[in-house]
Steps between C-alpha positions, in 0.01 A plus 500: 500500500267215602314328211166545689544882483569498129248605239375239250721636237805491718425140623450390138832662396683340791353151439593528133857592583536228755356249248745614235795473753382150598481390140845623422641342811333169435619493140857579615500235765330209323499543127768491239469705185483295176804506279524598138552227237856500366716224349484131526796289597531131395750223437572333172681174458819540302583168323860610428575568872252238620383749750220756560587865428315813608292730277271799534230609266222765476143348561425541131794281397714792388864576592585148618854503640726251661614637831818308563686232313554325827291200577225637726138391515171557687549877494253714715503876533563694810197695617654836365592342169865569526637143548431148396575196738553158351669166531849484360591163346876434503471127429415197710506580870594861443168696519481840679293805522572812278362857471551704191429856401338457153595853388876466527556125537667535840440191696597337826505132595443436869731274686338210709328644793575163679730232354266225625203611294423563132287812439291597195390856577280691255181616696525871581328645814275799430750736652788350287715428810477123501482208263321171594685186408442141434744340743649151507700375794679176573288187448313399814555839665253782569650774282284432192209739438466873441756761608560862445815705433575865468479614140793750546777225568336162534562483874273480792365147434179441694293169484120545451379145449638146553419205283591176659368274210813305367420591142311821580569875464321829524513744206426867574287667233385848605466735802167651592487870405539600871804277541362300788446163325637271234318284254709196404498138363521231766630154406448255777334186617159663552474650149665695213308816546503874546540639859514832677711590798595814695850625439593418858409133441167495676156432366592254227205346329434307173233660284479266194485141646373259239577739212758400232690827482766585238616837649502649847323831500535865433340739748291782343620849550185577708567201711158333471580217251763242398534391137653167411487216248356145555384193319116496543530132453800271445424452127512866395767764462534772771279805500478845694316512832434768774413458863515693828797460734295249709424280196140616463337654195687268269417562131652461148618786290345399159761632261330588167723363217445569130317252296715197409731532792523260802339632822655483841414167663488312164519111522846359543426258222477783254839525322445852392424646847709612787428649833460853660736534798694715748267803503596815672324840538586815325597788744170680442310171564297523180696232301673167545820385338541128449665225298325295227614196315713202576840340397374370175299807390732756653442729795430866472393786732152632472281758678122519553249718682386364843154411345670281229468748212771674304738203457842641371804301398814683644786280391567271206819323601343156550718422809389777726449486891635140494539485882326786689218715371548841337471804728330830429682789656483880523818576304421769234423378153757506233445738200 
């Protein structure tokens, strides 16, 4: 039947159905459903072992549990909440990538994907199939930068970026929700800044030139913002900031702290103050988990609403997330 021959009611019904179908198709093709907020993974320095060890905890601070006794830090949740990837510290010159099932403790340590490079792989792709790695090759070569490996067996090494600065390196921080881009920290002659690159290595651009960053970015679940930490000036501790993926729309998250507590961005000269650092989004995009403190005051994990309200202290270990930031996953809460 031609549309021209339809009645007004028939045309309206057909247009409504087509609109609904178009909406569903568009959502399926371009959008990603927001996740539910589960447990938080973090590392804690163990002075007896002189290593970081991996923990998990409910967002309200309850049911804190050490995942493994083995030295593994920088834990990040797989998108489905079933695995945690981290850096296994086996002593000087013996660092590798490990993946652990937090429910039963089963873990695997990946053998080197290439004997000529060192890989630190802990950034999951949205489909869970890959891990992005900080890669260091032989001095003076072109192997240093960001690479990816398969999360199933650690194989399939692919180079994404190349950092030719003699002392430089690139540190992956997060994938965009559609899996097409990576946000990362770039250490080079041009700057120490946050950059974005397509996963095939094209389209690399720095987005925080001239900004003194202290973490390298977490992509919001909706894909429209990147949260990171920076020093607003050189004489203050770090604080939490948000921007678009092109560096525009930069603004601070003013964390509301109780009376008498130091704020984010307090002066360095204040011996009672520390910084706010390594922020990452919650799976539902409504909150941010981050570290607060310093080596003297102790470091703990906190969460806050995206508008800066609702500050909550999650951990009380005093030596938490000492290397990489805490990560908020979708693993079911413990009860």
